[in-house]
N, CA, C and O atoms as a Tinker XYZ file with bonds, in Angstrom:
   360  protein
     1  N    -40.959000   -6.278000   22.196000    73     2
     2  CA   -41.206000   -7.691000   22.053000    64     1     3
     3  C    -42.584000   -7.836000   21.401000    63     2     4     5
     4  O    -43.530000   -7.166000   21.814000    81     3
     5  N    -42.708000   -8.689000   20.403000    73     3     6
     6  CA   -44.010000   -8.897000   19.770000    64     5     7
     7  C    -45.043000   -9.411000   20.786000    63     6     8     9
     8  O    -44.727000  -10.201000   21.675000    81     7
     9  N    -46.275000   -8.941000   20.627000    73     7    10
    10  CA   -47.339000   -9.312000   21.568000    64     9    11
    11  C    -47.548000  -10.820000   21.655000    63    10    12    13
    12  O    -47.744000  -11.358000   22.745000    81    11
    13  N    -47.507000  -11.508000   20.506000    73    11    14
    14  CA   -47.746000  -12.956000   20.528000    64    13    15
    15  C    -46.636000  -13.695000   21.294000    63    14    16    17
    16  O    -46.915000  -14.662000   22.003000    81    15
    17  N    -45.377000  -13.244000   21.153000    73    15    18
    18  CA   -44.276000  -13.863000   21.900000    64    17    19
    19  C    -44.427000  -13.593000   23.391000    63    18    20    21
    20  O    -44.201000  -14.483000   24.212000    81    19
    21  N    -44.805000  -12.382000   23.740000    73    19    22
    22  CA   -45.020000  -12.036000   25.142000    64    21    23
    23  C    -46.098000  -12.933000   25.742000    63    22    24    25
    24  O    -45.941000  -13.436000   26.854000    81    23
    25  N    -47.184000  -13.131000   25.015000    73    23    26
    26  CA   -48.283000  -13.978000   25.504000    64    25    27
    27  C    -47.829000  -15.414000   25.693000    63    26    28    29
    28  O    -48.173000  -16.046000   26.692000    81    27
    29  N    -47.047000  -15.944000   24.729000    73    27    30
    30  CA   -46.558000  -17.323000   24.822000    64    29    31
    31  C    -45.630000  -17.492000   26.023000    63    30    32    33
    32  O    -45.717000  -18.485000   26.746000    81    31
    33  N    -44.748000  -16.526000   26.230000    73    31    34
    34  CA   -43.835000  -16.594000   27.369000    64    33    35
    35  C    -44.594000  -16.509000   28.686000    63    34    36    37
    36  O    -44.297000  -17.241000   29.630000    81    35
    37  N    -45.565000  -15.622000   28.744000    73    35    38
    38  CA   -46.361000  -15.454000   29.959000    64    37    39
    39  C    -47.109000  -16.745000   30.285000    63    38    40    41
    40  O    -47.163000  -17.153000   31.445000    81    39
    41  N    -47.684000  -17.387000   29.273000    73    39    42
    42  CA   -48.417000  -18.645000   29.469000    64    41    43
    43  C    -47.468000  -19.767000   29.897000    63    42    44    45
    44  O    -47.776000  -20.523000   30.819000    81    43
    45  N    -46.324000  -19.875000   29.234000    73    43    46
    46  CA   -45.361000  -20.930000   29.582000    64    45    47
    47  C    -44.842000  -20.746000   30.999000    63    46    48    49
    48  O    -44.669000  -21.723000   31.728000    81    47
    49  N    -44.591000  -19.501000   31.398000    73    47    50
    50  CA   -44.115000  -19.219000   32.760000    64    49    51
    51  C    -45.176000  -19.604000   33.779000    63    50    52    53
    52  O    -44.862000  -20.191000   34.814000    81    51
    53  N    -46.430000  -19.275000   33.491000    73    51    54
    54  CA   -47.524000  -19.619000   34.404000    64    53    55
    55  C    -47.655000  -21.134000   34.534000    63    54    56    57
    56  O    -47.887000  -21.639000   35.633000    81    55
    57  N    -47.512000  -21.858000   33.439000    73    55    58
    58  CA   -47.613000  -23.322000   33.474000    64    57    59
    59  C    -46.481000  -23.942000   34.284000    63    58    60    61
    60  O    -46.662000  -24.982000   34.917000    81    59
    61  N    -45.322000  -23.306000   34.262000    73    59    62
    62  CA   -44.193000  -23.853000   35.024000    64    61    63
    63  C    -44.178000  -23.341000   36.464000    63    62    64    65
    64  O    -43.341000  -23.749000   37.269000    81    63
    65  N    -45.111000  -22.444000   36.775000    73    63    66
    66  CA   -45.205000  -21.926000   38.138000    64    65    67
    67  C    -44.123000  -20.921000   38.485000    63    66    68    69
    68  O    -43.790000  -20.743000   39.657000    81    67
    69  N    -43.570000  -20.260000   37.472000    73    67    70
    70  CA   -42.496000  -19.287000   37.694000    64    69    71
    71  C    -42.941000  -17.907000   37.217000    63    70    72    73
    72  O    -43.900000  -17.763000   36.459000    81    71
    73  N    -42.217000  -16.912000   37.683000    73    71    74
    74  CA   -42.468000  -15.574000   37.147000    64    73    75
    75  C    -41.967000  -15.556000   35.708000    63    74    76    77
    76  O    -41.137000  -16.376000   35.316000    81    75
    77  N    -42.472000  -14.629000   34.944000    73    75    78
    78  CA   -42.049000  -14.532000   33.554000    64    77    79
    79  C    -40.552000  -14.230000   33.469000    63    78    80    81
    80  O    -39.857000  -14.783000   32.618000    81    79
    81  N    -40.060000  -13.364000   34.336000    73    79    82
    82  CA   -38.643000  -13.015000   34.343000    64    81    83
    83  C    -37.781000  -14.251000   34.609000    63    82    84    85
    84  O    -36.808000  -14.495000   33.895000    81    83
    85  N    -38.134000  -15.027000   35.632000    73    83    86
    86  CA   -37.369000  -16.238000   35.964000    64    85    87
    87  C    -37.402000  -17.225000   34.810000    63    86    88    89
    88  O    -36.383000  -17.825000   34.464000    81    87
    89  N    -38.564000  -17.389000   34.222000    73    87    90
    90  CA   -38.719000  -18.325000   33.102000    64    89    91
    91  C    -37.847000  -17.905000   31.920000    63    90    92    93
    92  O    -37.145000  -18.734000   31.342000    81    91
    93  N    -37.888000  -16.622000   31.560000    73    91    94
    94  CA   -37.117000  -16.125000   30.413000    64    93    95
    95  C    -35.614000  -16.285000   30.672000    63    94    96    97
    96  O    -34.867000  -16.680000   29.777000    81    95
    97  N    -35.181000  -15.980000   31.884000    73    95    98
    98  CA   -33.756000  -16.121000   32.220000    64    97    99
    99  C    -33.321000  -17.580000   32.092000    63    98   100   101
   100  O    -32.246000  -17.860000   31.561000    81    99
   101  N    -34.146000  -18.510000   32.573000    73    99   102
   102  CA   -33.801000  -19.938000   32.476000    64   101   103
   103  C    -33.731000  -20.396000   31.029000    63   102   104   105
   104  O    -32.807000  -21.113000   30.645000    81   103
   105  N    -34.708000  -19.982000   30.222000    73   103   106
   106  CA   -34.724000  -20.377000   28.812000    64   105   107
   107  C    -33.501000  -19.813000   28.086000    63   106   108   109
   108  O    -32.837000  -20.532000   27.338000    81   107
   109  N    -33.207000  -18.547000   28.301000    73   107   110
   110  CA   -32.046000  -17.934000   27.644000    64   109   111
   111  C    -30.739000  -18.566000   28.115000    63   110   112   113
   112  O    -29.815000  -18.745000   27.322000    81   111
   113  N    -30.660000  -18.902000   29.392000    73   111   114
   114  CA   -29.451000  -19.546000   29.917000    64   113   115
   115  C    -29.221000  -20.888000   29.245000    63   114   116   117
   116  O    -28.090000  -21.223000   28.893000    81   115
   117  N    -30.284000  -21.653000   29.064000    73   115   118
   118  CA   -30.149000  -22.961000   28.394000    64   117   119
   119  C    -29.695000  -22.794000   26.958000    63   118   120   121
   120  O    -28.868000  -23.565000   26.474000    81   119
   121  N    -30.231000  -21.789000   26.270000    73   119   122
   122  CA   -29.840000  -21.555000   24.880000    64   121   123
   123  C    -28.357000  -21.214000   24.797000    63   122   124   125
   124  O    -27.641000  -21.729000   23.938000    81   123
   125  N    -27.902000  -20.347000   25.692000    73   123   126
   126  CA   -26.488000  -19.959000   25.692000    64   125   127
   127  C    -25.608000  -21.151000   26.032000    63   126   128   129
   128  O    -24.587000  -21.371000   25.380000    81   127
   129  N    -25.992000  -21.925000   27.047000    73   127   130
   130  CA   -25.208000  -23.096000   27.426000    64   129   131
   131  C    -25.130000  -24.106000   26.300000    63   130   132   133
   132  O    -24.085000  -24.723000   26.094000    81   131
   133  N    -26.230000  -24.287000   25.562000    73   131   134
   134  CA   -26.233000  -25.233000   24.446000    64   133   135
   135  C    -25.338000  -24.777000   23.306000    63   134   136   137
   136  O    -24.868000  -25.600000   22.520000    81   135
   137  N    -25.094000  -23.464000   23.205000    73   135   138
   138  CA   -24.249000  -22.949000   22.124000    64   137   139
   139  C    -22.758000  -23.052000   22.459000    63   138   140   141
   140  O    -21.918000  -22.879000   21.576000    81   139
   141  N    -22.423000  -23.328000   23.710000    73   139   142
   142  CA   -21.022000  -23.438000   24.118000    64   141   143
   143  C    -20.455000  -24.798000   23.737000    63   142   144   145
   144  O    -21.167000  -25.802000   23.734000    81   143
   145  N    -19.179000  -24.819000   23.420000    73   143   146
   146  CA   -18.508000  -26.097000   23.192000    64   145   147
   147  C    -18.362000  -26.780000   24.551000    63   146   148   149
   148  O    -18.433000  -26.114000   25.584000    81   147
   149  N    -18.160000  -28.096000   24.567000    73   147   150
   150  CA   -17.963000  -28.775000   25.852000    64   149   151
   151  C    -16.831000  -28.168000   26.677000    63   150   152   153
   152  O    -16.931000  -28.080000   27.901000    81   151
   153  N    -15.762000  -27.751000   26.015000    73   151   154
   154  CA   -14.634000  -27.141000   26.729000    64   153   155
   155  C    -15.039000  -25.802000   27.358000    63   154   156   157
   156  O    -14.706000  -25.522000   28.510000    81   155
   157  N    -15.766000  -24.978000   26.582000    73   155   158
   158  CA   -16.213000  -23.681000   27.118000    64   157   159
   159  C    -17.193000  -23.884000   28.269000    63   158   160   161
   160  O    -17.153000  -23.151000   29.258000    81   159
   161  N    -18.068000  -24.874000   28.142000    73   159   162
   162  CA   -19.037000  -25.145000   29.204000    64   161   163
   163  C    -18.313000  -25.574000   30.485000    63   162   164   165
   164  O    -18.672000  -25.135000   31.577000    81   163
   165  N    -17.303000  -26.423000   30.352000    73   163   166
   166  CA   -16.525000  -26.862000   31.512000    64   165   167
   167  C    -15.803000  -25.687000   32.153000    63   166   168   169
   168  O    -15.761000  -25.580000   33.379000    81   167
   169  N    -15.235000  -24.804000   31.337000    73   167   170
   170  CA   -14.562000  -23.612000   31.871000    64   169   171
   171  C    -15.546000  -22.730000   32.628000    63   170   172   173
   172  O    -15.225000  -22.199000   33.691000    81   171
   173  N    -16.752000  -22.578000   32.072000    73   171   174
   174  CA   -17.769000  -21.748000   32.715000    64   173   175
   175  C    -18.179000  -22.332000   34.065000    63   174   176   177
   176  O    -18.320000  -21.602000   35.046000    81   175
   177  N    -18.368000  -23.642000   34.110000    73   175   178
   178  CA   -18.733000  -24.307000   35.371000    64   177   179
   179  C    -17.612000  -24.163000   36.390000    63   178   180   181
   180  O    -17.855000  -23.809000   37.543000    81   179
   181  N    -16.389000  -24.437000   35.962000    73   179   182
   182  CA   -15.246000  -24.338000   36.870000    64   181   183
   183  C    -15.084000  -22.916000   37.390000    63   182   184   185
   184  O    -14.793000  -22.717000   38.569000    81   183
   185  N    -15.270000  -21.930000   36.524000    73   183   186
   186  CA   -15.138000  -20.530000   36.933000    64   185   187
   187  C    -16.223000  -20.166000   37.940000    63   186   188   189
   188  O    -15.949000  -19.474000   38.920000    81   187
   189  N    -17.454000  -20.626000   37.708000    73   187   190
   190  CA   -18.553000  -20.286000   38.617000    64   189   191
   191  C    -18.375000  -20.927000   39.986000    63   190   192   193
   192  O    -18.915000  -20.437000   40.978000    81   191
   193  N    -17.617000  -22.024000   40.046000    73   191   194
   194  CA   -17.371000  -22.706000   41.320000    64   193   195
   195  C    -16.051000  -22.297000   41.964000    63   194   196   197
   196  O    -15.657000  -22.852000   42.990000    81   195
   197  N    -15.374000  -21.333000   41.364000    73   195   198
   198  CA   -14.109000  -20.856000   41.913000    64   197   199
   199  C    -12.965000  -21.833000   41.721000    63   198   200   201
   200  O    -11.981000  -21.800000   42.459000    81   199
   201  N    -13.093000  -22.699000   40.734000    73   199   202
   202  CA   -12.089000  -23.731000   40.498000    64   201   203
   203  C    -11.178000  -23.395000   39.318000    63   202   204   205
   204  O    -10.352000  -24.219000   38.924000    81   203
   205  N    -11.317000  -22.200000   38.754000    73   203   206
   206  CA   -10.542000  -21.819000   37.591000    64   205   207
   207  C     -9.701000  -20.606000   37.917000    63   206   208   209
   208  O    -10.213000  -19.593000   38.394000    81   207
   209  N     -8.424000  -20.710000   37.663000    73   207   210
   210  CA    -7.521000  -19.582000   37.879000    64   209   211
   211  C     -7.102000  -19.044000   36.526000    63   210   212   213
   212  O     -6.705000  -19.801000   35.641000    81   211
   213  N     -7.191000  -17.762000   36.373000    73   211   214
   214  CA    -6.731000  -17.127000   35.150000    64   213   215
   215  C     -5.256000  -16.816000   35.305000    63   214   216   217
   216  O     -4.839000  -16.245000   36.313000    81   215
   217  N     -4.475000  -17.184000   34.322000    73   215   218
   218  CA    -3.035000  -16.951000   34.360000    64   217   219
   219  C     -2.695000  -15.935000   33.288000    63   218   220   221
   220  O     -3.048000  -16.101000   32.120000    81   219
   221  N     -2.010000  -14.888000   33.695000    73   219   222
   222  CA    -1.598000  -13.860000   32.761000    64   221   223
   223  C     -0.417000  -14.377000   31.945000    63   222   224   225
   224  O      0.560000  -14.884000   32.496000    81   223
   225  N     -0.522000  -14.243000   30.644000    73   223   226
   226  CA     0.546000  -14.689000   29.764000    64   225   227
   227  C      1.289000  -13.470000   29.269000    63   226   228   229
   228  O      0.679000  -12.450000   28.946000    81   227
   229  N      2.580000  -13.569000   29.209000    73   227   230
   230  CA     3.389000  -12.442000   28.760000    64   229   231
   231  C      4.191000  -11.884000   29.910000    63   230   232   233
   232  O      4.256000  -12.460000   30.996000    81   231
   233  N      4.783000  -10.774000   29.647000    73   231   234
   234  CA     5.600000  -10.145000   30.676000    64   233   235
   235  C      5.009000   -8.800000   31.043000    63   234   236   237
   236  O      4.406000   -8.119000   30.213000    81   235
   237  N      5.189000   -8.438000   32.268000    73   235   238
   238  CA     4.740000   -7.123000   32.705000    64   237   239
   239  C      5.768000   -6.096000   32.267000    63   238   240   241
   240  O      6.865000   -6.445000   31.830000    81   239
   241  N      5.405000   -4.827000   32.386000    73   239   242
   242  CA     6.347000   -3.772000   32.005000    64   241   243
   243  C      7.622000   -3.840000   32.826000    63   242   244   245
   244  O      8.714000   -3.631000   32.299000    81   243
   245  N      7.487000   -4.135000   34.133000    73   243   246
   246  CA     8.685000   -4.176000   34.974000    64   245   247
   247  C      9.581000   -5.343000   34.578000    63   246   248   249
   248  O     10.806000   -5.224000   34.596000    81   247
   249  N      8.966000   -6.483000   34.216000    73   247   250
   250  CA     9.776000   -7.630000   33.797000    64   249   251
   251  C     10.449000   -7.357000   32.461000    63   250   252   253
   252  O     11.619000   -7.693000   32.276000    81   251
   253  N      9.714000   -6.744000   31.518000    73   251   254
   254  CA    10.294000   -6.509000   30.205000    64   253   255
   255  C     11.401000   -5.463000   30.267000    63   254   256   257
   256  O     12.320000   -5.503000   29.449000    81   255
   257  N     11.341000   -4.529000   31.214000    73   255   258
   258  CA    12.403000   -3.530000   31.323000    64   257   259
   259  C     13.684000   -4.153000   31.871000    63   258   260   261
   260  O     14.770000   -3.598000   31.703000    81   259
   261  N     13.556000   -5.317000   32.532000    73   259   262
   262  CA    14.733000   -5.994000   33.070000    64   261   263
   263  C     15.435000   -6.854000   32.019000    63   262   264   265
   264  O     16.570000   -7.280000   32.227000    81   263
   265  N     14.766000   -7.110000   30.891000    73   263   266
   266  CA    15.361000   -7.930000   29.843000    64   265   267
   267  C     16.431000   -7.130000   29.112000    63   266   268   269
   268  O     16.274000   -5.929000   28.890000    81   267
   269  N     17.516000   -7.795000   28.740000    73   267   270
   270  CA    18.559000   -7.066000   28.013000    64   269   271
   271  C     18.072000   -6.694000   26.617000    63   270   272   273
   272  O     17.308000   -7.437000   26.002000    81   271
   273  N     18.512000   -5.556000   26.127000    73   271   274
   274  CA    18.184000   -5.123000   24.767000    64   273   275
   275  C     19.133000   -5.832000   23.815000    63   274   276   277
   276  O     20.351000   -5.791000   23.990000    81   275
   277  N     18.570000   -6.477000   22.815000    73   275   278
   278  CA    19.381000   -7.196000   21.844000    64   277   279
   279  C     19.710000   -6.282000   20.676000    63   278   280   281
   280  O     18.902000   -5.436000   20.294000    81   279
   281  N     20.894000   -6.453000   20.111000    73   279   282
   282  CA    21.233000   -5.648000   18.940000    64   281   283
   283  C     20.358000   -6.047000   17.754000    63   282   284   285
   284  O     19.834000   -7.159000   17.699000    81   283
   285  N     20.212000   -5.131000   16.816000    73   283   286
   286  CA    19.405000   -5.389000   15.623000    64   285   287
   287  C     19.942000   -6.628000   14.904000    63   286   288   289
   288  O     21.147000   -6.756000   14.686000    81   287
   289  N     19.042000   -7.530000   14.542000    73   287   290
   290  CA    19.424000   -8.752000   13.837000    64   289   291
   291  C     19.723000   -9.913000   14.761000    63   290   292   293
   292  O     19.919000  -11.035000   14.293000    81   291
   293  N     19.762000   -9.674000   16.064000    73   291   294
   294  CA    20.105000  -10.741000   17.004000    64   293   295
   295  C     19.033000  -11.820000   17.029000    63   294   296   297
   296  O     19.347000  -13.002000   17.169000    81   295
   297  N     17.782000  -11.429000   16.896000    73   295   298
   298  CA    16.705000  -12.412000   16.917000    64   297   299
   299  C     16.875000  -13.419000   15.795000    63   298   300   301
   300  O     16.718000  -14.623000   16.000000    81   299
   301  N     17.195000  -12.923000   14.608000    73   299   302
   302  CA    17.392000  -13.824000   13.462000    64   301   303
   303  C     18.583000  -14.748000   13.717000    63   302   304   305
   304  O     18.518000  -15.937000   13.404000    81   303
   305  N     19.651000  -14.223000   14.272000    73   303   306
   306  CA    20.840000  -15.037000   14.554000    64   305   307
   307  C     20.528000  -16.115000   15.584000    63   306   308   309
   308  O     20.992000  -17.249000   15.468000    81   307
   309  N     19.746000  -15.758000   16.584000    73   307   310
   310  CA    19.368000  -16.737000   17.613000    64   309   311
   311  C     18.534000  -17.840000   16.985000    63   310   312   313
   312  O     18.775000  -19.020000   17.241000    81   311
   313  N     17.555000  -17.470000   16.164000    73   311   314
   314  CA    16.721000  -18.475000   15.504000    64   313   315
   315  C     17.537000  -19.381000   14.600000    63   314   316   317
   316  O     17.310000  -20.590000   14.569000    81   315
   317  N     18.482000  -18.816000   13.867000    73   315   318
   318  CA    19.337000  -19.626000   12.999000    64   317   319
   319  C     20.203000  -20.577000   13.811000    63   318   320   321
   320  O     20.386000  -21.730000   13.420000    81   319
   321  N     20.740000  -20.113000   14.937000    73   319   322
   322  CA    21.564000  -20.968000   15.795000    64   321   323
   323  C     20.728000  -22.116000   16.361000    63   322   324   325
   324  O     21.196000  -23.252000   16.437000    81   323
   325  N     19.498000  -21.817000   16.755000    73   323   326
   326  CA    18.618000  -22.873000   17.258000    64   325   327
   327  C     18.298000  -23.892000   16.170000    63   326   328   329
   328  O     18.218000  -25.089000   16.444000    81   327
   329  N     18.116000  -23.425000   14.944000    73   327   330
   330  CA    17.833000  -24.325000   13.832000    64   329   331
   331  C     19.032000  -25.242000   13.572000    63   330   332   333
   332  O     18.857000  -26.438000   13.341000    81   331
   333  N     20.238000  -24.691000   13.610000    73   331   334
   334  CA    21.445000  -25.501000   13.425000    64   333   335
   335  C     21.555000  -26.533000   14.532000    63   334   336   337
   336  O     21.854000  -27.699000   14.272000    81   335
   337  N     21.317000  -26.112000   15.757000    73   335   338
   338  CA    21.400000  -27.027000   16.898000    64   337   339
   339  C     20.365000  -28.147000   16.759000    63   338   340   341
   340  O     20.663000  -29.311000   17.026000    81   339
   341  N     19.159000  -27.792000   16.345000    73   339   342
   342  CA    18.108000  -28.789000   16.171000    64   341   343
   343  C     18.492000  -29.775000   15.072000    63   342   344   345
   344  O     18.259000  -30.977000   15.195000    81   343
   345  N     19.093000  -29.246000   13.976000    73   343   346
   346  CA    19.510000  -30.099000   12.861000    64   345   347
   347  C     20.635000  -31.053000   13.290000    63   346   348   349
   348  O     20.673000  -32.207000   12.862000    81   347
   349  N     21.546000  -30.563000   14.136000    73   347   350
   350  CA    22.655000  -31.395000   14.611000    64   349   351
   351  C     22.181000  -32.555000   15.472000    63   350   352   353
   352  O     22.821000  -33.607000   15.497000    81   351
   353  N     21.079000  -32.383000   16.171000    73   351   354
   354  CA    20.543000  -33.435000   17.041000    64   353   355
   355  C     19.926000  -34.584000   16.261000    63   354   356   357
   356  O     19.865000  -35.711000   16.753000    81   355
   357  N     19.468000  -34.302000   15.042000    73   355   358
   358  CA    18.788000  -35.350000   14.252000    64   357   359
   359  C     19.722000  -36.140000   13.428000    63   358   360
   360  O     19.298000  -37.051000   12.715000    81   359
């Protein structure tokens, strides 16, 4: 760390009545919080308060092994059938 920056931080910490470590952590925390979008900041607050649940998306190996194996080309046929059905509704 450059000597002049160290001196400025030490002086600012002394003026605020905090240790240099506490002061630096608070300043860096504010900078990081200011860089977050409002949505990210809300998620961070909710997570820190235990109000956020993470939900796993996708299937586990055991779930995917229970799915039937489709023949080659079935995915395309399913998508085409869904497109026809959607078109019929309109």
